[in-house]
Residue frames relative to the residue before (quaternion, step in Angstrom):
aa qw qx qy qz dx dy dz
M 1.0000 0.0000 0.0000 0.0000 0.00 0.00 0.00
E 0.6189 0.5486 -0.3130 0.4670 3.52 1.12 -1.01
E 0.6603 0.5359 -0.2961 0.4350 3.46 0.88 -0.98
K 0.6552 0.5287 -0.3021 0.4472 3.52 1.06 -0.84
K 0.6038 0.5720 -0.3337 0.4437 3.50 1.09 -0.92
Q 0.6678 0.5208 -0.2793 0.4526 3.53 0.94 -1.11
A 0.7030 0.4868 -0.2722 0.4413 3.43 0.94 -0.95
G 0.6946 0.4825 -0.2575 0.4674 3.48 1.24 -0.65
Q 0.4197 0.7057 -0.4971 0.2805 3.64 1.07 0.02
K 0.5098 -0.6486 0.4801 0.2982 3.55 -1.22 0.74
P 0.6112 -0.5891 0.3806 0.3668 3.59 -1.10 0.60
G 0.7042 0.4831 -0.3020 0.4238 3.69 0.94 -0.51
A 0.4512 0.7095 -0.4576 0.2893 3.53 1.28 0.03
T 0.6458 0.5216 -0.3444 0.4385 3.60 0.90 -0.79
G 0.6032 0.5555 -0.3523 0.4511 3.64 1.14 -0.71
R 0.6482 0.4846 -0.3310 0.4853 3.59 0.93 -0.95
K 0.6410 0.5337 -0.3600 0.4179 3.61 0.78 -0.87
A 0.6396 0.5172 -0.3175 0.4718 3.60 0.95 -0.99
A 0.6557 0.4977 -0.3387 0.4557 3.59 0.86 -0.78
A 0.6554 0.5116 -0.3279 0.4486 3.58 0.92 -0.85
T 0.7105 0.4672 -0.2709 0.4512 3.61 0.90 -0.70
G 0.5352 -0.6368 0.3927 0.3922 3.63 1.37 -0.19
Q 0.5653 0.6158 -0.4130 0.3616 3.57 1.12 -0.04
R 0.3665 -0.7357 0.5256 0.2193 3.59 -0.97 0.91
P 0.5016 -0.6169 0.4870 0.3616 3.51 -1.03 0.65
A 0.5985 -0.5691 0.4207 0.3755 3.54 -1.18 0.66
A 0.5108 -0.6515 0.4812 0.2883 3.58 -1.07 0.90
T 0.4964 -0.6575 0.4789 0.3031 3.49 -1.02 0.73
G 0.6188 -0.5663 0.3816 0.3883 3.55 -1.05 0.44
R 0.6257 0.5670 -0.3378 0.4157 3.58 0.99 -0.69
K 0.6797 0.5039 -0.2863 0.4496 3.54 1.09 -0.98
A 0.6419 0.5318 -0.3142 0.4544 3.48 1.04 -0.80
G 0.6489 0.5351 -0.3155 0.4394 3.53 1.07 -0.75
T 0.6858 0.4903 -0.2945 0.4501 3.62 1.03 -0.77
T 0.6651 0.5304 -0.3209 0.4164 3.71 0.97 -0.60
E 0.6307 0.5793 -0.3403 0.3884 3.61 0.92 -0.64
P 0.6560 0.4733 -0.3318 0.4854 3.61 0.96 -0.73
G 0.5974 0.5684 -0.3290 0.4602 3.61 1.15 -0.68
R 0.6604 0.4974 -0.3118 0.4682 3.51 0.97 -0.71
R 0.6363 0.5256 -0.3112 0.4712 3.46 1.05 -0.74
R 0.6541 0.5074 -0.3268 0.4559 3.55 0.96 -0.80
R 0.6383 0.5122 -0.3263 0.4731 3.61 1.03 -0.79
R 0.6356 0.5309 -0.3313 0.4522 3.61 0.96 -0.83
N 0.6788 0.4872 -0.2844 0.4701 3.58 1.02 -0.92
A 0.6338 0.5241 -0.3439 0.4532 3.54 1.07 -0.72
R 0.6284 0.5265 -0.3083 0.4825 3.61 1.06 -0.78
R 0.6294 0.5386 -0.3110 0.4658 3.55 1.00 -0.92
K 0.7039 0.4615 -0.2674 0.4690 3.57 0.79 -0.96
E 0.6117 0.5392 -0.3503 0.4609 3.62 1.12 -0.57
K 0.6570 0.5025 -0.3044 0.4724 3.49 1.03 -0.82
E 0.6290 0.5416 -0.3237 0.4542 3.55 1.07 -0.77
N 0.6495 0.5409 -0.2937 0.4464 3.52 1.02 -0.93
K 0.6533 0.5003 -0.3015 0.4816 3.53 1.06 -0.93
S 0.6441 0.5310 -0.3138 0.4524 3.58 1.01 -0.82
K 0.6719 0.4576 -0.3133 0.4910 3.56 1.13 -0.45
V 0.6508 0.5509 -0.3144 0.4173 3.60 0.97 -0.84
I 0.6504 0.5397 -0.3321 0.4188 3.63 0.87 -1.02
P 0.6691 0.4849 -0.3459 0.4444 3.76 0.75 -0.70
V 0.6289 0.5445 -0.3132 0.4582 3.56 1.17 -0.84
L 0.6691 0.4674 -0.3184 0.4821 3.59 0.91 -0.90
L 0.6165 0.5519 -0.3460 0.4423 3.64 1.02 -0.66
I 0.6308 0.5304 -0.2982 0.4816 3.52 1.01 -0.94
V 0.6569 0.5059 -0.2982 0.4729 3.62 0.88 -1.00
A 0.6702 0.4936 -0.3194 0.4529 3.61 0.88 -0.85
V 0.6317 0.5129 -0.3426 0.4696 3.60 0.97 -0.80
L 0.6723 0.5001 -0.3230 0.4400 3.62 0.86 -0.93
V 0.6161 0.5377 -0.3231 0.4763 3.57 1.03 -0.74
F 0.6774 0.4684 -0.2983 0.4824 3.57 0.82 -0.94
L 0.6297 0.4896 -0.3452 0.4946 3.73 0.90 -0.65
F 0.6723 0.4981 -0.3262 0.4400 3.59 0.73 -0.85
S 0.6442 0.5094 -0.3056 0.4817 3.59 1.00 -0.92
G 0.6598 0.5113 -0.3265 0.4434 3.60 0.92 -0.87
C 0.6359 0.5304 -0.3321 0.4517 3.60 1.08 -0.78
Q 0.6491 0.5236 -0.3041 0.4605 3.49 0.99 -0.98
L 0.6565 0.4741 -0.3376 0.4799 3.71 0.94 -0.78
A 0.6194 0.5502 -0.3420 0.4435 3.57 0.94 -0.74
M 0.6854 0.4986 -0.2698 0.4570 3.55 0.88 -0.99
S 0.6557 0.5151 -0.2970 0.4653 3.49 1.10 -0.73
L 0.7085 0.4576 -0.2451 0.4781 3.59 1.08 -0.83
Y 0.5614 0.6711 -0.3788 0.3016 3.57 1.11 -0.56
P 0.6351 0.5258 -0.3634 0.4336 3.59 0.90 -0.73
Y 0.6474 0.5298 -0.3028 0.4567 3.57 0.99 -0.91
L 0.6626 0.5122 -0.2787 0.4700 3.56 0.96 -0.91
A 0.6906 0.4942 -0.2639 0.4574 3.51 0.91 -1.03
G 0.6437 0.5086 -0.2908 0.4923 3.59 1.04 -0.96
G 0.6706 0.4945 -0.3274 0.4456 3.61 0.77 -0.94
K 0.6486 0.5326 -0.3215 0.4384 3.60 1.04 -0.80
E 0.6370 0.5465 -0.3035 0.4511 3.47 1.14 -0.90
Y 0.7211 0.4055 -0.3013 0.4741 3.61 0.82 -0.78
D 0.5217 0.5914 -0.4179 0.4510 3.64 1.16 -0.25
E 0.6493 0.5345 -0.2697 0.4691 3.44 1.13 -0.96
V 0.6384 0.5230 -0.3145 0.4689 3.58 1.00 -0.83
K 0.6639 0.4852 -0.3108 0.4766 3.61 0.92 -0.89
E 0.6749 0.4912 -0.3359 0.4364 3.62 0.88 -0.76
L 0.7104 0.4569 -0.2513 0.4726 3.56 0.99 -0.65
A 0.7913 0.3712 -0.1820 0.4505 3.62 0.95 -0.70
I 0.7227 0.4559 -0.2125 0.4740 3.63 1.26 -0.47
E 0.0824 -0.7816 0.6172 0.0386 3.46 -1.04 0.94
S 0.2871 0.7410 -0.5676 0.2152 3.64 -0.64 0.97
D 0.5225 -0.5865 0.4986 0.3666 3.52 -1.36 0.27
D 0.7747 -0.3867 0.2708 0.4207 3.52 -1.41 -0.02
V 0.7402 0.3887 -0.2257 0.5001 3.62 1.09 -0.62
G 0.6405 -0.5524 0.3397 0.4114 3.62 1.28 0.18
D 0.5200 0.6266 -0.4399 0.3787 3.68 1.19 -0.21
G 0.8093 0.2673 -0.2276 0.4709 3.43 -1.28 0.69
F 0.1833 0.8365 -0.4873 0.1710 3.48 1.33 0.67
K 0.1062 0.8027 -0.5805 0.0859 3.64 -0.64 1.14
V 0.2443 -0.7688 0.5770 0.1279 3.49 -1.13 0.80
D 0.3186 -0.7424 0.5593 0.1855 3.53 -0.92 0.98
F 0.1317 -0.8382 0.5251 0.0661 3.60 0.13 1.31
A 0.5373 0.6070 -0.4160 0.4120 3.59 1.16 -0.40
F 0.6650 0.4945 -0.2956 0.4753 3.55 0.99 -0.93
L 0.6767 0.4969 -0.3137 0.4436 3.56 0.89 -0.98
A 0.6257 0.5420 -0.3508 0.4377 3.62 1.00 -0.81
R 0.6527 0.5336 -0.3156 0.4356 3.54 1.01 -0.87
E 0.6858 0.4729 -0.2629 0.4868 3.57 1.13 -0.76
N 0.8038 -0.0370 0.0827 0.5880 3.51 1.02 -0.80
P 0.2677 -0.8104 0.4940 0.1658 3.63 -0.17 1.24
D 0.5464 0.6154 -0.3952 0.4081 3.67 1.27 -0.09
V 0.4977 0.6808 -0.4451 0.3011 3.57 1.15 -0.19
V 0.1195 -0.8106 0.5726 0.0279 3.64 -0.90 0.94
A 0.8048 -0.0253 0.0670 0.5892 3.70 1.07 -0.53
W 0.2344 -0.7042 0.6330 0.2200 3.42 -1.46 -0.21
I 0.1738 -0.8012 0.5668 0.0815 3.61 -0.84 0.95
R 0.0138 0.8052 -0.5914 0.0419 3.52 -1.03 0.87
F 0.1668 -0.7430 0.6425 0.0852 3.50 -1.16 0.84
E 0.5337 -0.5575 0.5287 0.3533 3.59 -1.30 0.55
E 0.7202 -0.1680 0.1354 0.6594 3.53 1.06 -1.08
P 0.4807 -0.2167 -0.8428 0.1075 1.49 -1.83 1.67
A 0.4557 -0.7372 0.4446 0.2262 3.56 -0.64 1.37
I 0.6029 0.5709 -0.3921 0.3960 3.61 1.06 -0.54
I 0.5976 0.5098 -0.3936 0.4775 3.68 1.10 -0.22
N 0.3551 0.6805 -0.5130 0.3843 3.49 0.12 1.38
Y 0.3358 0.7805 -0.4219 0.3165 3.56 0.48 1.26
P 0.5376 -0.5625 0.4992 0.3813 3.56 -1.27 0.39
V 0.2298 -0.7483 0.6021 0.1570 3.57 -1.26 0.50
V 0.1420 -0.8199 0.5541 0.0225 3.42 -0.82 1.08
Q 0.1457 -0.7880 0.5864 0.1178 3.64 -1.17 0.27
S 0.1376 -0.7951 0.5880 0.0557 3.59 -0.93 0.99
K 0.6561 -0.4845 0.3904 0.4270 3.52 -1.37 -0.08
D 0.7711 0.1575 -0.1521 0.5980 3.63 1.21 -0.15
N 0.4983 -0.6837 0.4459 0.2924 3.51 -1.26 0.15
N 0.5544 0.6032 -0.3845 0.4255 3.52 1.30 0.65
E 0.5435 0.6757 -0.3879 0.3122 3.57 1.05 -0.78
Y 0.7909 0.3357 -0.1671 0.4835 3.62 0.76 -1.15
L 0.3818 0.6716 -0.5318 0.3470 3.56 1.17 0.46
T 0.8123 0.1723 -0.0735 0.5524 3.66 0.94 -0.72
K 0.6740 0.4631 -0.3108 0.4844 3.62 1.14 0.33
T 0.3576 -0.7507 0.5087 0.2230 3.65 -0.71 1.01
F 0.7303 -0.4246 0.2950 0.4464 3.50 -1.36 0.06
F 0.6793 0.4680 -0.2687 0.4973 3.58 1.14 -0.68
A 0.5363 -0.6612 0.3827 0.3586 3.57 1.36 0.23
N 0.4599 0.6615 -0.4621 0.3705 3.61 1.13 0.46
D 0.4632 -0.6625 0.5029 0.3059 3.59 -1.02 0.79
N 0.2663 0.7379 -0.5722 0.2392 3.54 -0.61 1.13
K 0.5521 -0.6613 0.4087 0.3013 3.54 -1.06 0.84
L 0.5013 0.6291 -0.4296 0.4104 3.57 1.27 -0.21
G 0.1947 -0.7916 0.5486 0.1860 3.56 0.97 -0.83
A 0.4644 -0.6448 0.5129 0.3249 3.54 -1.15 -0.79
I 0.5098 -0.5750 0.5206 0.3721 3.55 -1.31 0.23
F 0.0867 0.8447 -0.5211 0.0858 3.62 -0.45 1.03
M 0.4836 -0.6399 0.5310 0.2732 3.58 -1.30 0.71
D 0.5764 -0.5606 0.4739 0.3591 3.51 -1.22 0.62
M 0.5931 -0.6350 0.4071 0.2816 3.49 -1.07 0.92
R 0.6743 0.5203 -0.2707 0.4487 3.54 1.27 -0.71
N 0.5762 0.5487 -0.4165 0.4398 3.62 1.18 -0.17
T 0.3181 -0.7303 0.5773 0.1792 3.53 -1.31 0.57
S 0.7750 -0.1682 0.1033 0.6004 3.68 1.00 -0.59
F 0.6538 -0.4920 0.4063 0.4067 3.48 -1.40 -0.13
N 0.5048 0.6158 -0.4280 0.4276 3.54 1.25 0.28
D 0.4802 0.6611 -0.4291 0.3851 3.58 1.35 -0.27
R 0.5967 -0.5575 0.4322 0.3825 3.61 -1.20 0.53
N 0.8179 0.0174 0.0034 0.5750 3.60 0.93 -0.74
V 0.1146 -0.7794 0.6155 0.0233 3.55 -0.65 1.19
F 0.2074 -0.7686 0.5970 0.0996 3.52 -0.84 1.14
I 0.0298 -0.7746 0.6317 -0.0043 3.56 -0.94 0.93
Y 0.1675 -0.8208 0.5446 0.0402 3.60 -0.88 1.02
G 0.0833 0.7661 -0.6350 0.0530 3.60 -1.23 0.61
H 0.5662 -0.6228 0.4403 0.3126 3.53 -1.24 0.63
N 0.2622 -0.6701 0.6691 0.1860 3.45 -1.39 0.56
L 0.1581 -0.8457 0.5089 0.0297 3.54 -0.21 1.34
K 0.4421 -0.7172 0.4585 0.2829 3.57 -0.94 0.68
I 0.7405 0.2774 -0.1561 0.5919 3.49 1.35 -0.37
G 0.8124 0.3426 -0.2271 0.4136 3.67 -1.08 0.71
G 0.3456 -0.7818 0.4739 0.2114 3.53 1.00 -0.67
E 0.4991 0.6914 -0.4212 0.3089 3.58 1.23 -0.03
M 0.7531 0.3661 -0.3200 0.4432 3.58 -1.46 -0.01
F 0.7711 -0.3331 0.2206 0.4958 3.64 -0.75 -1.00
S 0.2189 0.8249 -0.4919 0.1721 3.56 1.27 0.49
Q 0.7534 0.3943 -0.1873 0.4918 3.63 1.04 -0.93
L 0.3823 0.7239 -0.4897 0.3000 3.58 1.31 0.08
T 0.5851 0.6206 -0.3390 0.3969 3.58 1.19 -0.65
E 0.4361 0.6804 -0.4473 0.3832 3.58 1.29 -0.18
Y 0.6516 0.5522 -0.3053 0.4210 3.59 1.09 -0.67
A 0.4568 0.6521 -0.4728 0.3776 3.54 1.24 0.07
D 0.6807 0.4428 -0.2640 0.5205 3.60 1.20 -0.47
E 0.4731 -0.7105 0.4575 0.2493 3.50 -0.74 1.25
E 0.6504 0.5314 -0.3369 0.4255 3.61 0.91 -0.85
F 0.5955 0.5377 -0.3605 0.4757 3.60 1.09 -0.68
C 0.6706 0.5182 -0.2931 0.4426 3.58 0.86 -0.97
K 0.6639 0.5172 -0.3028 0.4472 3.51 1.05 -0.75
K 0.6596 0.4885 -0.2762 0.5000 3.54 1.24 -0.72
Y 0.8118 0.1094 -0.0549 0.5709 3.59 1.00 -0.73
P 0.0020 0.8803 -0.4728 0.0385 3.61 0.47 1.22
Y 0.7342 0.4363 -0.2134 0.4744 3.56 1.17 -0.33
F 0.0106 0.7182 -0.6929 -0.0629 3.52 -1.46 0.38
Y 0.3499 -0.7710 0.5229 0.0989 3.45 -1.34 0.62
I 0.1435 -0.7617 0.6276 0.0731 3.51 -1.10 0.86
Y 0.1299 -0.7641 0.6307 0.0383 3.60 -0.80 1.08
T 0.1202 -0.8130 0.5695 0.0159 3.62 -0.91 0.95
P 0.6648 -0.5530 0.3317 0.3771 3.67 -1.10 0.53
D 0.6131 0.5399 -0.3511 0.4576 3.55 1.23 -0.27
G 0.6206 -0.5984 0.3305 0.3841 3.53 1.19 0.23
K 0.5489 0.6424 -0.3770 0.3794 3.62 1.27 -0.08
T 0.1586 -0.7350 0.6472 0.1252 3.48 -1.23 0.60
R 0.1390 -0.8029 0.5787 0.0329 3.54 -0.72 1.18
T 0.1460 -0.7780 0.6045 0.0897 3.60 -0.84 0.94
Y 0.1533 -0.7775 0.6097 0.0139 3.48 -1.00 1.14
K 0.2051 -0.7502 0.6101 0.1512 3.53 -1.06 0.70
V 0.4424 -0.7073 0.4763 0.2775 3.58 -0.83 0.99
F 0.0832 -0.8273 0.5551 0.0237 3.53 -0.83 0.94
S 0.7834 0.1288 -0.0758 0.6033 3.54 1.36 -0.26
A 0.0910 0.7787 -0.6130 0.0976 3.60 -1.12 0.83
S 0.3109 0.7456 -0.5258 0.2663 3.55 -0.60 1.18
V 0.4656 -0.5954 0.5532 0.3503 3.48 -1.41 0.12
V 0.0029 -0.7841 0.6176 -0.0617 3.54 -0.90 1.07
K 0.5939 -0.5506 0.4425 0.3851 3.57 -1.26 0.33
A 0.5899 -0.5895 0.4060 0.3738 3.58 -1.10 0.72
E 0.7508 0.3713 -0.2186 0.5006 3.59 1.07 -0.60
A 0.3078 0.7897 -0.4805 0.2252 3.57 1.21 0.33
E 0.6272 -0.5089 0.4274 0.4062 3.53 -1.27 0.22
N 0.5587 0.6187 -0.3996 0.3812 3.63 1.04 -0.46
Y 0.6818 0.4663 -0.2899 0.4834 3.62 1.22 -0.38
T 0.3309 0.7134 -0.5387 0.3024 3.65 1.16 0.41
P 0.2694 -0.8069 0.5080 0.1351 3.59 -0.66 1.17
S 0.8135 0.1637 -0.0554 0.5552 3.68 0.97 -0.59
Y 0.1784 -0.7855 0.5917 0.0324 3.49 -1.28 0.65
L 0.4245 -0.7469 0.4589 0.2268 3.56 -0.74 1.11
T 0.8000 0.1425 -0.0625 0.5794 3.64 0.92 -0.68
E 0.6548 -0.4988 0.4055 0.3975 3.57 -1.30 0.21
K 0.6052 0.5582 -0.3402 0.4543 3.57 1.13 -0.61
D 0.6193 0.5470 -0.3260 0.4593 3.47 1.06 -1.00
F 0.6747 0.4818 -0.3008 0.4713 3.63 0.86 -0.85
T 0.6900 0.4509 -0.3203 0.4669 3.69 0.78 -0.84
D 0.6068 0.5146 -0.3831 0.4693 3.60 1.05 -0.45
Y 0.6209 0.5498 -0.3335 0.4483 3.53 1.05 -0.77
L 0.6445 0.5238 -0.3202 0.4558 3.57 0.98 -0.89
K 0.6125 0.5466 -0.3439 0.4558 3.59 1.05 -0.75
V 0.6342 0.5199 -0.3239 0.4717 3.59 0.90 -0.98
C 0.6857 0.4850 -0.3005 0.4520 3.63 0.82 -0.85
K 0.6449 0.4826 -0.3157 0.5016 3.58 1.01 -0.69
R 0.6683 0.4953 -0.3306 0.4459 3.68 0.87 -0.65
S 0.6992 0.4857 -0.2587 0.4564 3.57 1.05 -0.72
S 0.5012 0.6780 -0.4075 0.3509 3.55 1.34 -0.28
N 0.5532 -0.6048 0.4586 0.3433 3.60 -1.19 0.46
Y 0.7881 0.0720 -0.0134 0.6112 3.55 1.22 -0.47
D 0.4863 -0.6521 0.5160 0.2684 3.48 -1.34 0.33
V 0.1139 -0.7650 0.6322 0.0455 3.66 -0.94 0.93
D 0.3734 -0.7229 0.5504 0.1870 3.43 -1.02 1.04
V 0.3383 0.6853 -0.5586 0.3224 3.59 -0.11 1.41
E 0.4669 -0.6937 0.4718 0.2795 3.52 -1.07 0.78
L 0.0231 -0.7662 0.6413 -0.0329 3.57 -1.03 0.99
D 0.1361 0.7774 -0.6027 0.1174 3.52 -0.91 0.96
A 0.7599 -0.3861 0.2660 0.4502 3.59 -1.40 -0.06
Q 0.7150 0.4375 -0.2892 0.4623 3.62 1.11 -0.34
S 0.3842 0.7458 -0.4500 0.3061 3.54 1.27 0.12
K 0.0986 -0.7440 0.6488 0.1257 3.56 -1.17 0.48
I 0.0881 -0.8288 0.5524 -0.0106 3.51 -0.74 1.14
V 0.2457 -0.7203 0.6300 0.1546 3.51 -1.37 0.32
S 0.1675 -0.7931 0.5840 0.0435 3.56 -0.72 1.11
L 0.0776 -0.8100 0.5806 0.0296 3.64 -0.53 1.11
S 0.1228 -0.8457 0.5160 -0.0584 3.47 -0.63 1.32
T 0.0683 0.7836 -0.6132 0.0730 3.57 -1.02 0.96
C 0.5730 -0.5763 0.4314 0.3917 3.54 -1.22 0.18
T 0.4359 -0.6677 0.5203 0.3056 3.61 -1.25 0.32
N 0.3131 -0.7447 0.5256 0.2665 3.69 1.14 -0.43
V 0.5556 0.5432 -0.3905 0.4937 3.62 1.18 0.61
R 0.7936 -0.0334 0.0575 0.6048 3.55 0.63 -1.04
D 0.5373 -0.6656 0.4347 0.2814 3.58 -1.02 0.86
D 0.7039 0.4575 -0.2338 0.4905 3.60 1.22 -0.67
E 0.6534 0.4928 -0.3093 0.4843 3.63 1.27 0.12
R 0.1248 -0.7658 0.6289 0.0500 3.56 -1.28 0.57
F 0.3196 -0.6839 0.6118 0.2366 3.58 -1.26 0.50
L 0.0896 -0.8272 0.5534 -0.0384 3.53 -0.60 1.28
V 0.0489 -0.7678 0.6388 0.0029 3.56 -0.82 1.09
Q 0.0555 -0.8191 0.5709 -0.0076 3.55 -0.82 1.01
G 0.1054 -0.8166 0.5673 0.0107 3.47 -0.97 0.97
V 0.3089 -0.7504 0.5570 0.1768 3.62 -0.94 0.64
L 0.5094 -0.6569 0.4632 0.3074 3.54 -1.00 0.80
V 0.0889 -0.8202 0.5651 0.0043 3.60 -0.69 1.10
D 0.8073 0.0729 -0.0055 0.5856 3.58 1.25 -0.49
E 0.0062 0.7976 -0.6025 0.0280 3.61 -0.98 0.69
D 0.1501 0.8047 -0.5643 0.1067 3.57 -0.65 1.01
């Protein structure tokens, strides 16, 4: 009977048993044959992807290096005028100035300066900001020295120059201009220190040296931001009253009040620079003559 049962089992029994035990039926030859090429294709695809990445990375690196070099060149080109101009004015100071280590006995070699540039009319010096220590030139217009240095080189530092309308430091009001640079701090860039009253109290004087051998000492009495077309830029006055009224305007517009005598006989110097904030504004520092020798 047992033998009959075994012989009478249905053909699918073994398959069910295999499934029950977790064993998978053997793959057919056709299935095995179709998966192997697929594996090869996937391997080839991965290999190509790696090769593409290996090519892209060096290209990106080269591009990054080129961008860095280009940016470095642009930065160097933008800084060069400031460096070259600063070096030039250091040379002027070294060749034209005589003084001891603390600035005593300050003398200007105007004969040398006149040989280098006949437009020289004075030298201006501050105790602080000490960087304001430059020759002053004057041209037939107020544009030439905006982009030309004392040695007549084209440079954005320009030069410190007297207004074309002035005749001498005997004028009631002498206007002197200089750039406010965004880099380096040369020319009149640090004149804006006088916006602070405490700075003015500590360093109230500046000095003008002229080829006639005179040294003029000026005391700052006004410092403020004003409009480029403000009344503060009036260059001449028909009467003494016009001038004293002008002085009152300058005193009123100042950031602070300075105790100094001003009258119709006063002689002043007005130092003007840009604010680098608004194109129609200027920073104006004005000093009155308090000593001449």
